[in-house]
ChimeraX commands (.cxc) that place a marker at each C-alpha (Angstrom):
marker #1 position -59.62,277.63,-124.46 radius 0.5
marker #1 position -59.15,276.88,-128.17 radius 0.5
marker #1 position -59.82,279.66,-130.65 radius 0.5
marker #1 position -62.55,278.96,-133.20 radius 0.5
marker #1 position -61.17,280.34,-136.45 radius 0.5
marker #1 position -63.70,281.02,-139.25 radius 0.5
marker #1 position -63.70,278.55,-142.10 radius 0.5
marker #1 position -64.36,279.62,-145.71 radius 0.5
marker #1 position -67.37,278.09,-147.43 radius 0.5
marker #1 position -67.11,276.17,-150.69 radius 0.5
marker #1 position -69.17,278.87,-152.40 radius 0.5
marker #1 position -66.78,281.53,-151.15 radius 0.5
marker #1 position -63.76,279.64,-152.50 radius 0.5
marker #1 position -64.89,278.88,-156.07 radius 0.5
marker #1 position -64.30,282.34,-157.56 radius 0.5
marker #1 position -60.94,282.97,-155.79 radius 0.5
marker #1 position -59.59,279.56,-156.80 radius 0.5
marker #1 position -60.68,280.02,-160.42 radius 0.5
marker #1 position -59.21,283.53,-160.56 radius 0.5
marker #1 position -55.95,282.32,-159.05 radius 0.5
marker #1 position -55.72,279.48,-161.58 radius 0.5
marker #1 position -56.29,281.86,-164.50 radius 0.5
marker #1 position -53.74,284.31,-163.09 radius 0.5
marker #1 position -51.15,281.53,-162.88 radius 0.5
marker #1 position -51.72,280.70,-166.54 radius 0.5
marker #1 position -51.35,284.37,-167.51 radius 0.5
marker #1 position -48.13,284.64,-165.48 radius 0.5
marker #1 position -46.61,281.79,-167.50 radius 0.5
marker #1 position -47.16,283.40,-170.89 radius 0.5
marker #1 position -43.79,283.85,-172.61 radius 0.5
marker #1 position -43.90,287.60,-173.38 radius 0.5
marker #1 position -44.54,290.63,-171.19 radius 0.5
marker #1 position -46.97,292.03,-173.77 radius 0.5
marker #1 position -49.06,288.85,-173.56 radius 0.5
marker #1 position -49.07,288.85,-169.76 radius 0.5
marker #1 position -50.12,292.49,-169.62 radius 0.5
marker #1 position -52.82,291.92,-172.23 radius 0.5
marker #1 position -54.13,288.89,-170.36 radius 0.5
marker #1 position -54.42,290.76,-167.07 radius 0.5
marker #1 position -56.10,293.73,-168.76 radius 0.5
marker #1 position -58.62,291.75,-170.81 radius 0.5
marker #1 position -59.54,289.02,-168.34 radius 0.5
marker #1 position -59.35,290.92,-165.03 radius 0.5
marker #1 position -59.81,294.54,-166.10 radius 0.5
marker #1 position -56.57,295.75,-164.51 radius 0.5
marker #1 position -55.34,299.19,-165.56 radius 0.5
marker #1 position -51.76,298.68,-166.71 radius 0.5
marker #1 position -49.83,301.37,-168.59 radius 0.5
marker #1 position -46.23,301.11,-169.81 radius 0.5
marker #1 position -45.39,298.49,-167.19 radius 0.5
marker #1 position -43.48,295.25,-167.10 radius 0.5
marker #1 position -44.71,292.16,-165.23 radius 0.5
marker #1 position -42.06,289.47,-164.91 radius 0.5
marker #1 position -42.51,285.81,-165.76 radius 0.5
marker #1 position -44.28,283.88,-163.01 radius 0.5
marker #1 position -45.64,286.96,-161.21 radius 0.5
marker #1 position -49.26,286.23,-160.29 radius 0.5
marker #1 position -51.82,289.03,-159.83 radius 0.5
marker #1 position -55.11,287.65,-158.50 radius 0.5
marker #1 position -56.66,290.67,-156.75 radius 0.5
marker #1 position -59.84,292.75,-156.86 radius 0.5
marker #1 position -58.28,295.63,-158.77 radius 0.5
marker #1 position -54.85,296.74,-159.94 radius 0.5
marker #1 position -53.50,299.98,-161.40 radius 0.5
marker #1 position -49.89,300.05,-162.61 radius 0.5
marker #1 position -48.26,303.06,-164.23 radius 0.5
marker #1 position -44.79,302.73,-165.73 radius 0.5
marker #1 position -43.93,300.16,-163.06 radius 0.5
marker #1 position -41.59,297.18,-163.06 radius 0.5
marker #1 position -42.46,293.90,-161.36 radius 0.5
marker #1 position -39.83,291.15,-161.36 radius 0.5
marker #1 position -40.12,287.38,-161.39 radius 0.5
marker #1 position -42.33,285.10,-159.27 radius 0.5
marker #1 position -44.07,287.72,-157.15 radius 0.5
marker #1 position -47.46,286.84,-155.69 radius 0.5
marker #1 position -50.32,289.33,-155.32 radius 0.5
marker #1 position -53.33,287.43,-154.01 radius 0.5
marker #1 position -56.59,288.21,-152.25 radius 0.5
marker #1 position -59.54,290.61,-152.23 radius 0.5
marker #1 position -57.43,293.77,-152.23 radius 0.5
marker #1 position -56.76,296.86,-154.33 radius 0.5
marker #1 position -53.26,297.41,-155.71 radius 0.5
marker #1 position -51.89,300.79,-156.81 radius 0.5
marker #1 position -48.30,300.93,-158.07 radius 0.5
marker #1 position -47.14,304.37,-159.15 radius 0.5
marker #1 position -44.82,305.67,-161.84 radius 0.5
marker #1 position -41.26,304.42,-161.71 radius 0.5
marker #1 position -41.83,301.92,-158.90 radius 0.5
marker #1 position -39.76,298.74,-159.02 radius 0.5
marker #1 position -40.57,295.45,-157.27 radius 0.5
marker #1 position -37.96,292.77,-157.73 radius 0.5
marker #1 position -38.44,289.02,-157.22 radius 0.5
marker #1 position -40.26,286.54,-154.96 radius 0.5
marker #1 position -42.25,288.97,-152.83 radius 0.5
marker #1 position -45.66,288.06,-151.41 radius 0.5
marker #1 position -48.55,290.52,-151.09 radius 0.5
marker #1 position -51.46,288.69,-149.49 radius 0.5
marker #1 position -54.95,289.31,-148.11 radius 0.5
marker #1 position -56.99,286.38,-146.84 radius 0.5
marker #1 position -60.54,285.95,-148.11 radius 0.5
marker #1 position -61.67,285.54,-144.51 radius 0.5
marker #1 position -61.90,289.37,-144.33 radius 0.5
marker #1 position -65.04,289.18,-146.50 radius 0.5
marker #1 position -66.93,286.84,-144.20 radius 0.5
marker #1 position -70.11,288.15,-142.61 radius 0.5
marker #1 position -68.66,288.45,-139.11 radius 0.5
marker #1 position -65.84,290.67,-140.42 radius 0.5
marker #1 position -67.80,293.09,-142.61 radius 0.5
marker #1 position -67.94,295.82,-139.95 radius 0.5
marker #1 position -64.28,295.57,-138.94 radius 0.5
marker #1 position -62.98,298.02,-141.56 radius 0.5
marker #1 position -60.48,295.82,-143.33 radius 0.5
marker #1 position -59.34,298.34,-145.95 radius 0.5
marker #1 position -57.35,295.82,-148.06 radius 0.5
marker #1 position -55.16,298.23,-150.03 radius 0.5
marker #1 position -51.58,298.32,-151.27 radius 0.5
marker #1 position -50.25,301.74,-152.31 radius 0.5
marker #1 position -46.71,301.88,-153.68 radius 0.5
marker #1 position -45.43,305.40,-154.35 radius 0.5
marker #1 position -43.46,306.76,-157.28 radius 0.5
marker #1 position -39.78,305.89,-157.81 radius 0.5
marker #1 position -39.83,303.35,-154.98 radius 0.5
marker #1 position -37.88,300.11,-154.70 radius 0.5
marker #1 position -38.87,296.83,-153.06 radius 0.5
marker #1 position -36.10,294.26,-153.35 radius 0.5
marker #1 position -36.68,290.50,-153.00 radius 0.5
marker #1 position -38.11,288.05,-150.50 radius 0.5
marker #1 position -40.41,290.29,-148.43 radius 0.5
marker #1 position -43.90,289.56,-147.05 radius 0.5
marker #1 position -46.83,292.00,-146.92 radius 0.5
marker #1 position -50.07,291.20,-145.09 radius 0.5
marker #1 position -52.81,293.38,-146.56 radius 0.5
marker #1 position -55.92,292.97,-144.47 radius 0.5
marker #1 position -55.45,296.69,-143.81 radius 0.5
marker #1 position -53.70,299.36,-145.87 radius 0.5
marker #1 position -49.98,299.49,-146.57 radius 0.5
marker #1 position -48.58,302.76,-147.97 radius 0.5
marker #1 position -45.01,303.21,-149.17 radius 0.5
marker #1 position -44.06,306.84,-149.78 radius 0.5
marker #1 position -42.35,308.17,-152.89 radius 0.5
marker #1 position -38.68,307.29,-153.40 radius 0.5
marker #1 position -38.57,304.96,-150.39 radius 0.5
marker #1 position -36.67,301.66,-150.43 radius 0.5
marker #1 position -37.48,298.36,-148.77 radius 0.5
marker #1 position -34.01,296.89,-149.10 radius 0.5
marker #1 position -32.29,293.63,-148.23 radius 0.5
marker #1 position -34.42,290.50,-147.74 radius 0.5
marker #1 position -36.88,288.99,-145.31 radius 0.5
marker #1 position -38.88,291.97,-144.02 radius 0.5
marker #1 position -42.49,291.51,-142.88 radius 0.5
marker #1 position -45.40,293.96,-142.67 radius 0.5
marker #1 position -48.53,292.94,-140.75 radius 0.5
marker #1 position -51.88,294.73,-140.81 radius 0.5
marker #1 position -54.00,292.40,-138.69 radius 0.5
marker #1 position -53.81,290.58,-135.38 radius 0.5
marker #1 position -55.87,289.53,-132.37 radius 0.5
marker #1 position -57.70,292.54,-130.92 radius 0.5
marker #1 position -56.10,294.97,-133.38 radius 0.5
marker #1 position -58.14,298.07,-134.25 radius 0.5
marker #1 position -55.51,300.34,-135.83 radius 0.5
marker #1 position -54.26,298.19,-138.70 radius 0.5
marker #1 position -52.75,300.43,-141.34 radius 0.5
marker #1 position -49.01,300.84,-141.95 radius 0.5
marker #1 position -47.57,304.00,-143.47 radius 0.5
marker #1 position -43.97,304.60,-144.50 radius 0.5
marker #1 position -43.08,308.16,-145.45 radius 0.5
marker #1 position -41.14,309.44,-148.44 radius 0.5
marker #1 position -37.38,308.99,-148.96 radius 0.5
marker #1 position -37.06,306.23,-146.36 radius 0.5
marker #1 position -34.68,303.26,-146.32 radius 0.5
marker #1 position -35.56,300.00,-144.57 radius 0.5
marker #1 position -32.78,297.49,-143.95 radius 0.5
marker #1 position -33.07,293.70,-144.06 radius 0.5
marker #1 position -35.41,291.69,-141.85 radius 0.5
marker #1 position -37.38,294.55,-140.33 radius 0.5
marker #1 position -40.85,293.99,-138.89 radius 0.5
marker #1 position -43.74,296.44,-138.92 radius 0.5
marker #1 position -46.67,295.72,-136.60 radius 0.5
marker #1 position -50.28,296.74,-137.31 radius 0.5
marker #1 position -50.84,300.48,-136.90 radius 0.5
marker #1 position -47.16,301.40,-137.14 radius 0.5
marker #1 position -45.74,304.29,-139.16 radius 0.5
marker #1 position -42.61,306.35,-139.76 radius 0.5
marker #1 position -42.06,309.85,-141.12 radius 0.5
marker #1 position -40.01,311.06,-144.09 radius 0.5
marker #1 position -36.30,310.46,-144.71 radius 0.5
marker #1 position -36.02,307.76,-142.04 radius 0.5
marker #1 position -33.45,304.97,-141.97 radius 0.5
marker #1 position -34.72,301.82,-140.22 radius 0.5
marker #1 position -31.81,299.67,-139.08 radius 0.5
marker #1 position -31.59,295.98,-139.99 radius 0.5
marker #1 position -33.65,293.66,-137.78 radius 0.5
marker #1 position -35.69,296.44,-136.15 radius 0.5
marker #1 position -39.28,295.94,-135.00 radius 0.5
marker #1 position -41.48,299.00,-135.51 radius 0.5
marker #1 position -44.51,298.56,-133.27 radius 0.5
marker #1 position -45.89,302.09,-132.94 radius 0.5
marker #1 position -46.12,305.47,-134.59 radius 0.5
marker #1 position -42.71,307.09,-135.08 radius 0.5
marker #1 position -44.01,310.07,-137.01 radius 0.5
marker #1 position -40.74,311.98,-137.00 radius 0.5
marker #1 position -38.54,312.75,-140.00 radius 0.5
marker #1 position -34.80,312.86,-140.68 radius 0.5
marker #1 position -33.92,310.25,-138.07 radius 0.5
marker #1 position -32.24,306.87,-137.64 radius 0.5
marker #1 position -34.43,304.35,-135.84 radius 0.5
marker #1 position -33.59,300.85,-134.65 radius 0.5
marker #1 position -34.01,298.23,-131.97 radius 0.5
marker #1 position -36.77,296.01,-130.55 radius 0.5
marker #1 position -39.04,297.86,-130.24 radius 0.5
marker #1 position -37.64,300.49,-132.59 radius 0.5
marker #1 position -36.89,303.95,-131.20 radius 0.5
marker #1 position -35.12,307.05,-132.44 radius 0.5
marker #1 position -31.35,306.53,-132.22 radius 0.5
marker #1 position -30.18,309.68,-134.00 radius 0.5
marker #1 position -31.90,312.92,-134.93 radius 0.5
marker #1 position -31.07,315.28,-137.82 radius 0.5
marker #1 position -29.95,312.21,-139.75 radius 0.5
marker #1 position -29.85,311.98,-143.54 radius 0.5
marker #1 position -29.13,308.43,-144.66 radius 0.5
marker #1 position -28.46,309.58,-148.23 radius 0.5
marker #1 position -25.44,311.66,-147.21 radius 0.5
marker #1 position -24.24,310.02,-143.97 radius 0.5
marker #1 position -21.54,307.35,-144.25 radius 0.5
marker #1 position -20.65,305.39,-141.11 radius 0.5
marker link #1:1,2 radius 0.2
marker link #1:2,3 radius 0.2
marker link #1:3,4 radius 0.2
marker link #1:4,5 radius 0.2
marker link #1:5,6 radius 0.2
marker link #1:6,7 radius 0.2
marker link #1:7,8 radius 0.2
marker link #1:8,9 radius 0.2
marker link #1:9,10 radius 0.2
marker link #1:10,11 radius 0.2
marker link #1:11,12 radius 0.2
marker link #1:12,13 radius 0.2
marker link #1:13,14 radius 0.2
marker link #1:14,15 radius 0.2
marker link #1:15,16 radius 0.2
marker link #1:16,17 radius 0.2
marker link #1:17,18 radius 0.2
marker link #1:18,19 radius 0.2
marker link #1:19,20 radius 0.2
marker link #1:20,21 radius 0.2
marker link #1:21,22 radius 0.2
marker link #1:22,23 radius 0.2
marker link #1:23,24 radius 0.2
marker link #1:24,25 radius 0.2
marker link #1:25,26 radius 0.2
marker link #1:26,27 radius 0.2
marker link #1:27,28 radius 0.2
marker link #1:28,29 radius 0.2
marker link #1:29,30 radius 0.2
marker link #1:30,31 radius 0.2
marker link #1:31,32 radius 0.2
marker link #1:32,33 radius 0.2
marker link #1:33,34 radius 0.2
marker link #1:34,35 radius 0.2
marker link #1:35,36 radius 0.2
marker link #1:36,37 radius 0.2
marker link #1:37,38 radius 0.2
marker link #1:38,39 radius 0.2
marker link #1:39,40 radius 0.2
marker link #1:40,41 radius 0.2
marker link #1:41,42 radius 0.2
marker link #1:42,43 radius 0.2
marker link #1:43,44 radius 0.2
marker link #1:44,45 radius 0.2
marker link #1:45,46 radius 0.2
marker link #1:46,47 radius 0.2
marker link #1:47,48 radius 0.2
marker link #1:48,49 radius 0.2
marker link #1:49,50 radius 0.2
marker link #1:50,51 radius 0.2
marker link #1:51,52 radius 0.2
marker link #1:52,53 radius 0.2
marker link #1:53,54 radius 0.2
marker link #1:54,55 radius 0.2
marker link #1:55,56 radius 0.2
marker link #1:56,57 radius 0.2
marker link #1:57,58 radius 0.2
marker link #1:58,59 radius 0.2
marker link #1:59,60 radius 0.2
marker link #1:60,61 radius 0.2
marker link #1:61,62 radius 0.2
marker link #1:62,63 radius 0.2
marker link #1:63,64 radius 0.2
marker link #1:64,65 radius 0.2
marker link #1:65,66 radius 0.2
marker link #1:66,67 radius 0.2
marker link #1:67,68 radius 0.2
marker link #1:68,69 radius 0.2
marker link #1:69,70 radius 0.2
marker link #1:70,71 radius 0.2
marker link #1:71,72 radius 0.2
marker link #1:72,73 radius 0.2
marker link #1:73,74 radius 0.2
marker link #1:74,75 radius 0.2
marker link #1:75,76 radius 0.2
marker link #1:76,77 radius 0.2
marker link #1:77,78 radius 0.2
marker link #1:78,79 radius 0.2
marker link #1:79,80 radius 0.2
marker link #1:80,81 radius 0.2
marker link #1:81,82 radius 0.2
marker link #1:82,83 radius 0.2
marker link #1:83,84 radius 0.2
marker link #1:84,85 radius 0.2
marker link #1:85,86 radius 0.2
marker link #1:86,87 radius 0.2
marker link #1:87,88 radius 0.2
marker link #1:88,89 radius 0.2
marker link #1:89,90 radius 0.2
marker link #1:90,91 radius 0.2
marker link #1:91,92 radius 0.2
marker link #1:92,93 radius 0.2
marker link #1:93,94 radius 0.2
marker link #1:94,95 radius 0.2
marker link #1:95,96 radius 0.2
marker link #1:96,97 radius 0.2
marker link #1:97,98 radius 0.2
marker link #1:98,99 radius 0.2
marker link #1:99,100 radius 0.2
marker link #1:100,101 radius 0.2
marker link #1:101,102 radius 0.2
marker link #1:102,103 radius 0.2
marker link #1:103,104 radius 0.2
marker link #1:104,105 radius 0.2
marker link #1:105,106 radius 0.2
marker link #1:106,107 radius 0.2
marker link #1:107,108 radius 0.2
marker link #1:108,109 radius 0.2
marker link #1:109,110 radius 0.2
marker link #1:110,111 radius 0.2
marker link #1:111,112 radius 0.2
marker link #1:112,113 radius 0.2
marker link #1:113,114 radius 0.2
marker link #1:114,115 radius 0.2
marker link #1:115,116 radius 0.2
marker link #1:116,117 radius 0.2
marker link #1:117,118 radius 0.2
marker link #1:118,119 radius 0.2
marker link #1:119,120 radius 0.2
marker link #1:120,121 radius 0.2
marker link #1:121,122 radius 0.2
marker link #1:122,123 radius 0.2
marker link #1:123,124 radius 0.2
marker link #1:124,125 radius 0.2
marker link #1:125,126 radius 0.2
marker link #1:126,127 radius 0.2
marker link #1:127,128 radius 0.2
marker link #1:128,129 radius 0.2
marker link #1:129,130 radius 0.2
marker link #1:130,131 radius 0.2
marker link #1:131,132 radius 0.2
marker link #1:132,133 radius 0.2
marker link #1:133,134 radius 0.2
marker link #1:134,135 radius 0.2
marker link #1:135,136 radius 0.2
marker link #1:136,137 radius 0.2
marker link #1:137,138 radius 0.2
marker link #1:138,139 radius 0.2
marker link #1:139,140 radius 0.2
marker link #1:140,141 radius 0.2
marker link #1:141,142 radius 0.2
marker link #1:142,143 radius 0.2
marker link #1:143,144 radius 0.2
marker link #1:144,145 radius 0.2
marker link #1:145,146 radius 0.2
marker link #1:146,147 radius 0.2
marker link #1:147,148 radius 0.2
marker link #1:148,149 radius 0.2
marker link #1:149,150 radius 0.2
marker link #1:150,151 radius 0.2
marker link #1:151,152 radius 0.2
marker link #1:152,153 radius 0.2
marker link #1:153,154 radius 0.2
marker link #1:154,155 radius 0.2
marker link #1:155,156 radius 0.2
marker link #1:156,157 radius 0.2
marker link #1:157,158 radius 0.2
marker link #1:158,159 radius 0.2
marker link #1:159,160 radius 0.2
marker link #1:160,161 radius 0.2
marker link #1:161,162 radius 0.2
marker link #1:162,163 radius 0.2
marker link #1:163,164 radius 0.2
marker link #1:164,165 radius 0.2
marker link #1:165,166 radius 0.2
marker link #1:166,167 radius 0.2
marker link #1:167,168 radius 0.2
marker link #1:168,169 radius 0.2
marker link #1:169,170 radius 0.2
marker link #1:170,171 radius 0.2
marker link #1:171,172 radius 0.2
marker link #1:172,173 radius 0.2
marker link #1:173,174 radius 0.2
marker link #1:174,175 radius 0.2
marker link #1:175,176 radius 0.2
marker link #1:176,177 radius 0.2
marker link #1:177,178 radius 0.2
marker link #1:178,179 radius 0.2
marker link #1:179,180 radius 0.2
marker link #1:180,181 radius 0.2
marker link #1:181,182 radius 0.2
marker link #1:182,183 radius 0.2
marker link #1:183,184 radius 0.2
marker link #1:184,185 radius 0.2
marker link #1:185,186 radius 0.2
marker link #1:186,187 radius 0.2
marker link #1:187,188 radius 0.2
marker link #1:188,189 radius 0.2
marker link #1:189,190 radius 0.2
marker link #1:190,191 radius 0.2
marker link #1:191,192 radius 0.2
marker link #1:192,193 radius 0.2
marker link #1:193,194 radius 0.2
marker link #1:194,195 radius 0.2
marker link #1:195,196 radius 0.2
marker link #1:196,197 radius 0.2
marker link #1:197,198 radius 0.2
marker link #1:198,199 radius 0.2
marker link #1:199,200 radius 0.2
marker link #1:200,201 radius 0.2
marker link #1:201,202 radius 0.2
marker link #1:202,203 radius 0.2
marker link #1:203,204 radius 0.2
marker link #1:204,205 radius 0.2
marker link #1:205,206 radius 0.2
marker link #1:206,207 radius 0.2
marker link #1:207,208 radius 0.2
marker link #1:208,209 radius 0.2
marker link #1:209,210 radius 0.2
marker link #1:210,211 radius 0.2
marker link #1:211,212 radius 0.2
marker link #1:212,213 radius 0.2
marker link #1:213,214 radius 0.2
marker link #1:214,215 radius 0.2
marker link #1:215,216 radius 0.2
marker link #1:216,217 radius 0.2
marker link #1:217,218 radius 0.2
marker link #1:218,219 radius 0.2
marker link #1:219,220 radius 0.2
marker link #1:220,221 radius 0.2
marker link #1:221,222 radius 0.2
marker link #1:222,223 radius 0.2
marker link #1:223,224 radius 0.2
marker link #1:224,225 radius 0.2
view
């Protein structure tokens, strides 16, 4: 039986499309100071001592950046709240997206929290995808390394949507986090792993499909294999 997906109305699209168009124009301004000023004046974002790279589009409900660095051609789009803490660095060509379908009448009681929280002194490299119908939290000093990782906070029949990554973690290339998944502090997630549940343990190496604890009492910052 075919699934009847909800379709956005024209009225519901006018404001998002206009906001996105204005954000694109701001992103193409030649100086960081002009881009920051444009986002602050036109959208009311709270931006302090931060750099937003050329071509990085921020078209969201709210944004708060403190001493953060965003590289080139990143896309933040949708009815979500963005918090990027002191010393966080996001490199190039990442996508942070929340569909406007979450605001439709039939979805208003489904608790789509629509929040991105990036902790202090974190690093997100390039070419990753973040679905933000729910909440994504990246703990302080954690790294999303390599390329091609995906983080999903919605799906058919999903109730527990939020993803939480603890502090001092390292995620290798091409990992996948399913809705409702989480890891503890000081965790190394091996390249290509699929985290599909709550691994709320710390100081471990996890890997595999689905991911499981491979080594305990593991400190990725001091272990060399």
